[in-house]
PQR file of N, CA, C, O and H, with PARSE charges and radii, in Angstrom:
ATOM      1  N   UNK A   1       1.068  -1.311   0.219 -0.4000 1.5000
ATOM      2  CA  UNK A   1      -0.268   0.160  -0.023 -0.0000 2.0000
ATOM      3  C   UNK A   1       0.981   1.249  -0.470  0.5500 1.7000
ATOM      4  O   UNK A   1       2.154   1.165  -0.106 -0.5500 1.4000
ATOM      5  N   UNK A   2       0.530   2.043  -1.148 -0.4000 1.5000
ATOM      6  CA  UNK A   2       1.337   2.989  -0.975 -0.0000 2.0000
ATOM      7  C   UNK A   2       0.849   4.580  -0.032  0.5500 1.7000
ATOM      8  O   UNK A   2      -0.186   4.526   0.634 -0.5500 1.4000
ATOM      9  H   UNK A   2      -0.423   2.111  -1.443  0.4000 1.0000
ATOM     10  N   UNK A   3       1.439   5.540  -0.051 -0.4000 1.5000
ATOM     11  CA  UNK A   3       1.491   6.505   0.861 -0.0000 2.0000
ATOM     12  C   UNK A   3       0.308   7.641   0.898  0.5500 1.7000
ATOM     13  O   UNK A   3      -0.220   8.285   1.803 -0.5500 1.4000
ATOM     14  H   UNK A   3       2.279   5.584  -0.592  0.4000 1.0000
ATOM     15  N   UNK A   4       0.122   7.562  -0.769 -0.4000 1.5000
ATOM     16  CA  UNK A   4      -0.570   8.452  -1.348 -0.0000 2.0000
ATOM     17  C   UNK A   4      -2.104   7.495  -1.423  0.5500 1.7000
ATOM     18  O   UNK A   4      -3.181   8.090  -1.472 -0.5500 1.4000
ATOM     19  H   UNK A   4       0.552   7.038  -1.505  0.4000 1.0000
ATOM     20  N   UNK A   5      -2.043   6.201  -1.423 -0.4000 1.5000
ATOM     21  CA  UNK A   5      -3.512   4.806  -0.786 -0.0000 2.0000
ATOM     22  C   UNK A   5      -3.555   5.588   0.715  0.5500 1.7000
ATOM     23  O   UNK A   5      -4.479   6.386   0.871 -0.5500 1.4000
ATOM     24  H   UNK A   5      -1.168   5.717  -1.382  0.4000 1.0000
ATOM     25  N   UNK A   6      -2.858   5.448   1.523 -0.4000 1.5000
ATOM     26  CA  UNK A   6      -3.028   5.776   2.860 -0.0000 2.0000
ATOM     27  C   UNK A   6      -3.481   7.113   3.305  0.5500 1.7000
ATOM     28  O   UNK A   6      -4.045   7.207   4.395 -0.5500 1.4000
ATOM     29  H   UNK A   6      -2.107   4.800   1.396  0.4000 1.0000
ATOM     30  N   UNK A   7      -3.206   8.580   2.261 -0.4000 1.5000
ATOM     31  CA  UNK A   7      -3.507   9.541   2.810 -0.0000 2.0000
ATOM     32  C   UNK A   7      -5.097   9.442   2.045  0.5500 1.7000
ATOM     33  O   UNK A   7      -6.177   9.874   2.448 -0.5500 1.4000
ATOM     34  H   UNK A   7      -2.748   8.503   1.375  0.4000 1.0000
ATOM     35  N   UNK A   8      -4.787   8.772   0.920 -0.4000 1.5000
ATOM     36  CA  UNK A   8      -7.086   9.205   0.118 -0.0000 2.0000
ATOM     37  C   UNK A   8      -7.781   8.240   1.314  0.5500 1.7000
ATOM     38  O   UNK A   8      -8.864   8.619   1.761 -0.5500 1.4000
ATOM     39  H   UNK A   8      -3.910   8.420   0.593  0.4000 1.0000
ATOM     40  N   UNK A   9      -7.300   7.241   1.741 -0.4000 1.5000
ATOM     41  CA  UNK A   9      -8.284   6.227   2.132 -0.0000 2.0000
ATOM     42  C   UNK A   9      -8.579   6.885   3.575  0.5500 1.7000
ATOM     43  O   UNK A   9      -9.610   6.522   4.143 -0.5500 1.4000
ATOM     44  H   UNK A   9      -6.420   6.933   1.378  0.4000 1.0000
ATOM     45  N   UNK A  10      -7.646   7.936   4.277 -0.4000 1.5000
ATOM     46  CA  UNK A  10      -7.697   9.215   5.706 -0.0000 2.0000
ATOM     47  C   UNK A  10      -8.786   9.686   5.268  0.5500 1.7000
ATOM     48  O   UNK A  10      -9.857   9.316   5.749 -0.5500 1.4000
ATOM     49  H   UNK A  10      -6.809   8.230   3.816  0.4000 1.0000
ATOM     50  N   UNK A  11      -8.699  10.782   4.061 -0.4000 1.5000
ATOM     51  CA  UNK A  11      -9.699  11.036   3.167 -0.0000 2.0000
ATOM     52  C   UNK A  11     -10.704  10.987   3.506  0.5500 1.7000
ATOM     53  O   UNK A  11     -11.273  11.846   4.180 -0.5500 1.4000
ATOM     54  H   UNK A  11      -7.830  11.083   3.670  0.4000 1.0000
ATOM     55  N   UNK A  12     -11.367   9.489   2.932 -0.4000 1.5000
ATOM     56  CA  UNK A  12     -12.222   9.193   2.436 -0.0000 2.0000
ATOM     57  C   UNK A  12     -13.186   8.955   3.788  0.5500 1.7000
ATOM     58  O   UNK A  12     -14.277   9.466   4.041 -0.5500 1.4000
ATOM     59  H   UNK A  12     -10.905   8.791   2.385  0.4000 1.0000
ATOM     60  N   UNK A  13     -12.620   8.268   4.344 -0.4000 1.5000
ATOM     61  CA  UNK A  13     -12.945   7.932   5.861 -0.0000 2.0000
ATOM     62  C   UNK A  13     -13.617   9.334   6.697  0.5500 1.7000
ATOM     63  O   UNK A  13     -14.805   9.478   6.986 -0.5500 1.4000
ATOM     64  H   UNK A  13     -11.733   7.853   4.138  0.4000 1.0000
ATOM     65  N   UNK A  14     -12.503  10.289   6.980 -0.4000 1.5000
ATOM     66  CA  UNK A  14     -13.469  11.218   6.911 -0.0000 2.0000
ATOM     67  C   UNK A  14     -14.968  11.852   6.428  0.5500 1.7000
ATOM     68  O   UNK A  14     -16.131  11.904   6.828 -0.5500 1.4000
ATOM     69  H   UNK A  14     -11.538  10.172   6.746  0.4000 1.0000
ATOM     70  N   UNK A  15     -14.213  12.252   5.404 -0.4000 1.5000
ATOM     71  CA  UNK A  15     -16.046  12.345   4.291 -0.0000 2.0000
ATOM     72  C   UNK A  15     -16.796  11.453   4.602  0.5500 1.7000
ATOM     73  O   UNK A  15     -17.714  11.934   5.266 -0.5500 1.4000
ATOM     74  H   UNK A  15     -13.268  12.210   5.079  0.4000 1.0000
ATOM     75  N   UNK A  16     -16.938   9.978   4.426 -0.4000 1.5000
ATOM     76  CA  UNK A  16     -18.210   9.402   5.206 -0.0000 2.0000
ATOM     77  C   UNK A  16     -18.323   9.379   6.335  0.5500 1.7000
ATOM     78  O   UNK A  16     -19.498   9.158   6.626 -0.5500 1.4000
ATOM     79  H   UNK A  16     -16.192   9.588   3.887  0.4000 1.0000
ATOM     80  N   UNK A  17     -17.417   9.549   7.565 -0.4000 1.5000
ATOM     81  CA  UNK A  17     -17.930   9.113   8.616 -0.0000 2.0000
ATOM     82  C   UNK A  17     -18.099  10.625   9.637  0.5500 1.7000
ATOM     83  O   UNK A  17     -18.315  10.594  10.848 -0.5500 1.4000
ATOM     84  H   UNK A  17     -16.462   9.729   7.328  0.4000 1.0000
ATOM     85  N   UNK A  18     -17.951  11.808   8.863 -0.4000 1.5000
ATOM     86  CA  UNK A  18     -17.737  13.245   8.949 -0.0000 2.0000
ATOM     87  C   UNK A  18     -17.616  13.281  10.202  0.5500 1.7000
ATOM     88  O   UNK A  18     -18.505  13.659  10.964 -0.5500 1.4000
ATOM     89  H   UNK A  18     -17.776  11.833   7.879  0.4000 1.0000
ATOM     90  N   UNK A  19     -15.947  12.698  10.702 -0.4000 1.5000
ATOM     91  CA  UNK A  19     -14.821  13.206  11.525 -0.0000 2.0000
ATOM     92  C   UNK A  19     -14.001  13.868  10.860  0.5500 1.7000
ATOM     93  O   UNK A  19     -12.955  13.409  10.400 -0.5500 1.4000
ATOM     94  H   UNK A  19     -15.224  12.392  10.083  0.4000 1.0000
ATOM     95  N   UNK A  20     -14.555  15.474  10.695 -0.4000 1.5000
ATOM     96  CA  UNK A  20     -14.113  16.234  10.695 -0.0000 2.0000
ATOM     97  C   UNK A  20     -13.104  16.901  11.988  0.5500 1.7000
ATOM     98  O   UNK A  20     -12.071  17.526  11.751 -0.5500 1.4000
ATOM     99  H   UNK A  20     -15.405  15.846  11.068  0.4000 1.0000
ATOM    100  N   UNK A  21     -13.547  16.674  13.153 -0.4000 1.5000
ATOM    101  CA  UNK A  21     -12.377  16.822  14.169 -0.0000 2.0000
ATOM    102  C   UNK A  21     -11.397  16.560  14.420  0.5500 1.7000
ATOM    103  O   UNK A  21     -10.723  17.241  15.193 -0.5500 1.4000
ATOM    104  H   UNK A  21     -14.386  16.166  13.345  0.4000 1.0000
ATOM    105  N   UNK A  22     -10.821  15.090  13.651 -0.4000 1.5000
ATOM    106  CA  UNK A  22      -9.939  14.228  13.042 -0.0000 2.0000
ATOM    107  C   UNK A  22      -8.711  14.529  12.952  0.5500 1.7000
ATOM    108  O   UNK A  22      -7.640  14.034  13.303 -0.5500 1.4000
ATOM    109  H   UNK A  22     -11.369  14.537  13.023  0.4000 1.0000
ATOM    110  N   UNK A  23      -9.364  16.205  11.958 -0.4000 1.5000
ATOM    111  CA  UNK A  23      -8.039  16.173  10.941 -0.0000 2.0000
ATOM    112  C   UNK A  23      -7.410  17.228  11.338  0.5500 1.7000
ATOM    113  O   UNK A  23      -6.628  17.841  10.612 -0.5500 1.4000
ATOM    114  H   UNK A  23     -10.234  16.607  11.672  0.4000 1.0000
ATOM    115  N   UNK A  24      -7.819  17.709  13.120 -0.4000 1.5000
ATOM    116  CA  UNK A  24      -6.962  18.776  12.541 -0.0000 2.0000
ATOM    117  C   UNK A  24      -5.792  18.114  13.917  0.5500 1.7000
ATOM    118  O   UNK A  24      -4.835  18.761  14.343 -0.5500 1.4000
ATOM    119  H   UNK A  24      -8.455  17.211  13.710  0.4000 1.0000
ATOM    120  N   UNK A  25      -6.247  16.523  14.472 -0.4000 1.5000
ATOM    121  CA  UNK A  25      -5.346  16.072  15.255 -0.0000 2.0000
ATOM    122  C   UNK A  25      -4.082  15.792  14.640  0.5500 1.7000
ATOM    123  O   UNK A  25      -2.983  16.173  15.042 -0.5500 1.4000
ATOM    124  H   UNK A  25      -7.024  15.998  14.126  0.4000 1.0000
ATOM    125  N   UNK A  26      -4.532  14.544  12.834 -0.4000 1.5000
ATOM    126  CA  UNK A  26      -3.913  14.170  12.441 -0.0000 2.0000
ATOM    127  C   UNK A  26      -3.037  14.944  11.866  0.5500 1.7000
ATOM    128  O   UNK A  26      -1.845  14.650  11.962 -0.5500 1.4000
ATOM    129  H   UNK A  26      -5.425  14.235  12.507  0.4000 1.0000
ATOM    130  N   UNK A  27      -3.450  16.114  11.137 -0.4000 1.5000
ATOM    131  CA  UNK A  27      -2.521  17.434  10.734 -0.0000 2.0000
ATOM    132  C   UNK A  27      -1.556  17.535  11.792  0.5500 1.7000
ATOM    133  O   UNK A  27      -0.492  16.945  11.602 -0.5500 1.4000
ATOM    134  H   UNK A  27      -4.418  16.353  11.059  0.4000 1.0000
ATOM    135  N   UNK A  28      -1.744  18.304  13.110 -0.4000 1.5000
ATOM    136  CA  UNK A  28      -0.562  18.252  14.359 -0.0000 2.0000
ATOM    137  C   UNK A  28       0.470  16.902  13.898  0.5500 1.7000
ATOM    138  O   UNK A  28       1.578  17.009  13.373 -0.5500 1.4000
ATOM    139  H   UNK A  28      -2.608  18.784  13.264  0.4000 1.0000
ATOM    140  N   UNK A  29      -0.181  15.739  14.226 -0.4000 1.5000
ATOM    141  CA  UNK A  29       0.677  14.780  14.607 -0.0000 2.0000
ATOM    142  C   UNK A  29       1.929  14.286  13.498  0.5500 1.7000
ATOM    143  O   UNK A  29       3.011  13.731  13.689 -0.5500 1.4000
ATOM    144  H   UNK A  29      -1.081  15.652  14.652  0.4000 1.0000
ATOM    145  N   UNK A  30       1.089  14.868  12.003 -0.4000 1.5000
ATOM    146  CA  UNK A  30       2.325  14.871  11.003 -0.0000 2.0000
ATOM    147  C   UNK A  30       3.622  15.914  10.908  0.5500 1.7000
ATOM    148  O   UNK A  30       4.708  15.802  10.339 -0.5500 1.4000
ATOM    149  H   UNK A  30       0.210  15.320  11.848  0.4000 1.0000
ATOM    150  N   UNK A  31       3.004  17.036  11.758 -0.4000 1.5000
ATOM    151  CA  UNK A  31       3.804  18.560  11.547 -0.0000 2.0000
ATOM    152  C   UNK A  31       4.910  17.345  12.902  0.5500 1.7000
ATOM    153  O   UNK A  31       5.994  16.762  12.940 -0.5500 1.4000
ATOM    154  H   UNK A  31       2.122  17.127  12.220  0.4000 1.0000
ATOM    155  N   UNK A  32       4.061  17.503  13.507 -0.4000 1.5000
ATOM    156  CA  UNK A  32       4.939  17.383  14.521 -0.0000 2.0000
ATOM    157  C   UNK A  32       6.489  15.709  14.565  0.5500 1.7000
ATOM    158  O   UNK A  32       7.657  15.428  14.834 -0.5500 1.4000
ATOM    159  H   UNK A  32       3.181  17.976  13.476  0.4000 1.0000
ATOM    160  N   UNK A  33       5.435  15.294  14.163 -0.4000 1.5000
ATOM    161  CA  UNK A  33       6.533  14.064  13.645 -0.0000 2.0000
ATOM    162  C   UNK A  33       7.583  14.744  12.232  0.5500 1.7000
ATOM    163  O   UNK A  33       8.633  14.114  12.100 -0.5500 1.4000
ATOM    164  H   UNK A  33       4.486  15.522  13.945  0.4000 1.0000
ATOM    165  N   UNK A  34       7.449  15.535  11.553 -0.4000 1.5000
ATOM    166  CA  UNK A  34       8.206  16.035  10.582 -0.0000 2.0000
ATOM    167  C   UNK A  34       9.380  16.504  11.445  0.5500 1.7000
ATOM    168  O   UNK A  34      10.539  16.133  11.259 -0.5500 1.4000
ATOM    169  H   UNK A  34       6.596  16.046  11.660  0.4000 1.0000
ATOM    170  N   UNK A  35       8.859  17.625  12.718 -0.4000 1.5000
ATOM    171  CA  UNK A  35       9.505  18.512  13.132 -0.0000 2.0000
ATOM    172  C   UNK A  35      10.626  17.230  13.850  0.5500 1.7000
ATOM    173  O   UNK A  35      11.823  17.502  13.941 -0.5500 1.4000
ATOM    174  H   UNK A  35       7.918  17.926  12.870  0.4000 1.0000
ATOM    175  N   UNK A  36      10.327  16.454  14.120 -0.4000 1.5000
ATOM    176  CA  UNK A  36      11.417  15.681  14.821 -0.0000 2.0000
ATOM    177  C   UNK A  36      12.214  14.972  13.771  0.5500 1.7000
ATOM    178  O   UNK A  36      13.424  15.119  13.942 -0.5500 1.4000
ATOM    179  H   UNK A  36       9.354  16.234  14.046  0.4000 1.0000
ATOM    180  N   UNK A  37      11.923  14.328  12.851 -0.4000 1.5000
ATOM    181  CA  UNK A  37      12.675  13.887  11.931 -0.0000 2.0000
ATOM    182  C   UNK A  37      13.745  14.994  11.494  0.5500 1.7000
ATOM    183  O   UNK A  37      14.958  14.858  11.651 -0.5500 1.4000
ATOM    184  H   UNK A  37      10.940  14.208  12.712  0.4000 1.0000
ATOM    185  N   UNK A  38      13.173  16.020  10.970 -0.4000 1.5000
ATOM    186  CA  UNK A  38      14.271  17.494  10.100 -0.0000 2.0000
ATOM    187  C   UNK A  38      15.371  17.860  11.057  0.5500 1.7000
ATOM    188  O   UNK A  38      16.532  18.164  10.784 -0.5500 1.4000
ATOM    189  H   UNK A  38      12.188  16.131  10.843  0.4000 1.0000
ATOM    190  N   UNK A  39      14.530  17.738  12.741 -0.4000 1.5000
ATOM    191  CA  UNK A  39      15.596  18.693  13.648 -0.0000 2.0000
ATOM    192  C   UNK A  39      17.024  17.485  14.279  0.5500 1.7000
ATOM    193  O   UNK A  39      18.156  17.762  14.677 -0.5500 1.4000
ATOM    194  H   UNK A  39      13.586  17.491  12.962  0.4000 1.0000
ATOM    195  N   UNK A  40      16.243  15.989  14.112 -0.4000 1.5000
ATOM    196  CA  UNK A  40      16.958  15.210  14.359 -0.0000 2.0000
ATOM    197  C   UNK A  40      18.903  15.092  14.501  0.5500 1.7000
ATOM    198  O   UNK A  40      19.544  14.705  15.478 -0.5500 1.4000
ATOM    199  H   UNK A  40      15.324  15.764  13.789  0.4000 1.0000
ATOM    200  N   UNK A  41      19.252  15.414  13.610 -0.4000 1.5000
ATOM    201  CA  UNK A  41      20.674  15.862  13.176 -0.0000 2.0000
ATOM    202  C   UNK A  41      20.863  17.315  13.317  0.5500 1.7000
ATOM    203  O   UNK A  41      22.010  17.673  13.050 -0.5500 1.4000
ATOM    204  H   UNK A  41      18.731  15.728  12.816  0.4000 1.0000
ATOM    205  N   UNK A  42      19.972  18.340  13.699 -0.4000 1.5000
ATOM    206  CA  UNK A  42      20.288  19.490  14.142 -0.0000 2.0000
ATOM    207  C   UNK A  42      21.203  19.567  15.319  0.5500 1.7000
ATOM    208  O   UNK A  42      21.469  18.618  16.056 -0.5500 1.4000
ATOM    209  H   UNK A  42      19.040  18.050  13.916  0.4000 1.0000
ATOM    210  N   UNK A  43      21.764  21.059  15.452 -0.4000 1.5000
ATOM    211  CA  UNK A  43      22.072  21.318  16.826 -0.0000 2.0000
ATOM    212  C   UNK A  43      20.616  21.776  17.796  0.5500 1.7000
ATOM    213  O   UNK A  43      20.736  22.367  18.869 -0.5500 1.4000
ATOM    214  H   UNK A  43      21.548  21.830  14.853  0.4000 1.0000
ATOM    215  N   UNK A  44      19.363  21.417  17.249 -0.4000 1.5000
ATOM    216  CA  UNK A  44      18.206  22.315  17.970 -0.0000 2.0000
ATOM    217  C   UNK A  44      17.731  21.040  18.480  0.5500 1.7000
ATOM    218  O   UNK A  44      16.626  20.997  19.022 -0.5500 1.4000
ATOM    219  H   UNK A  44      19.266  20.937  16.378  0.4000 1.0000
ATOM    220  N   UNK A  45      18.896  19.337  18.295 -0.4000 1.5000
ATOM    221  CA  UNK A  45      17.358  17.679  18.726 -0.0000 2.0000
ATOM    222  C   UNK A  45      17.621  18.258  20.327  0.5500 1.7000
ATOM    223  O   UNK A  45      16.544  18.446  20.892 -0.5500 1.4000
ATOM    224  H   UNK A  45      19.794  19.372  17.855  0.4000 1.0000
ATOM    225  N   UNK A  46      18.311  18.444  20.819 -0.4000 1.5000
ATOM    226  CA  UNK A  46      18.436  18.493  22.491 -0.0000 2.0000
ATOM    227  C   UNK A  46      17.197  19.504  22.961  0.5500 1.7000
ATOM    228  O   UNK A  46      16.640  19.270  24.033 -0.5500 1.4000
ATOM    229  H   UNK A  46      19.186  18.291  20.360  0.4000 1.0000
ATOM    230  N   UNK A  47      16.913  20.265  22.409 -0.4000 1.5000
ATOM    231  CA  UNK A  47      15.900  21.110  22.286 -0.0000 2.0000
ATOM    232  C   UNK A  47      14.391  20.568  22.471  0.5500 1.7000
ATOM    233  O   UNK A  47      13.467  20.694  23.274 -0.5500 1.4000
ATOM    234  H   UNK A  47      17.365  20.456  21.538  0.4000 1.0000
ATOM    235  N   UNK A  48      14.710  19.807  21.108 -0.4000 1.5000
ATOM    236  CA  UNK A  48      13.401  19.307  20.395 -0.0000 2.0000
ATOM    237  C   UNK A  48      12.953  18.294  21.615  0.5500 1.7000
ATOM    238  O   UNK A  48      12.077  18.493  22.457 -0.5500 1.4000
ATOM    239  H   UNK A  48      15.460  19.705  20.455  0.4000 1.0000
ATOM    240  N   UNK A  49      13.940  16.976  21.439 -0.4000 1.5000
ATOM    241  CA  UNK A  49      13.441  16.164  22.566 -0.0000 2.0000
ATOM    242  C   UNK A  49      13.149  16.797  24.117  0.5500 1.7000
ATOM    243  O   UNK A  49      11.991  16.776  24.534 -0.5500 1.4000
ATOM    244  H   UNK A  49      14.651  16.813  20.755  0.4000 1.0000
ATOM    245  N   UNK A  50      13.918  17.194  24.710 -0.4000 1.5000
ATOM    246  CA  UNK A  50      13.664  17.883  26.149 -0.0000 2.0000
ATOM    247  C   UNK A  50      12.187  18.357  26.814  0.5500 1.7000
ATOM    248  O   UNK A  50      11.771  18.544  27.957 -0.5500 1.4000
ATOM    249  H   UNK A  50      14.858  17.210  24.371  0.4000 1.0000
ATOM    250  N   UNK A  51      11.508  18.463  25.143 -0.4000 1.5000
ATOM    251  CA  UNK A  51      10.185  19.023  25.022 -0.0000 2.0000
ATOM    252  C   UNK A  51       9.233  17.555  25.176  0.5500 1.7000
ATOM    253  O   UNK A  51       8.009  17.593  25.307 -0.5500 1.4000
ATOM    254  H   UNK A  51      11.847  18.311  24.215  0.4000 1.0000
ATOM    255  N   UNK A  52      10.052  16.244  25.133 -0.4000 1.5000
ATOM    256  CA  UNK A  52       9.033  14.951  25.952 -0.0000 2.0000
ATOM    257  C   UNK A  52      10.103  14.786  26.774  0.5500 1.7000
ATOM    258  O   UNK A  52      10.065  13.950  27.676 -0.5500 1.4000
ATOM    259  H   UNK A  52      11.045  16.213  25.026  0.4000 1.0000
TER
END
């Protein structure tokens, strides 16, 4: 299953089930994941990991 298919399936789930309140949660988790991955090798890493 490709990543695009997962996004499409999530989008169709939100549309059909009317679970629009899940969208901000999913977006926040994805952005948080990108933040952790992209700052992993930088000088900001100790400050990011101190938050958790």
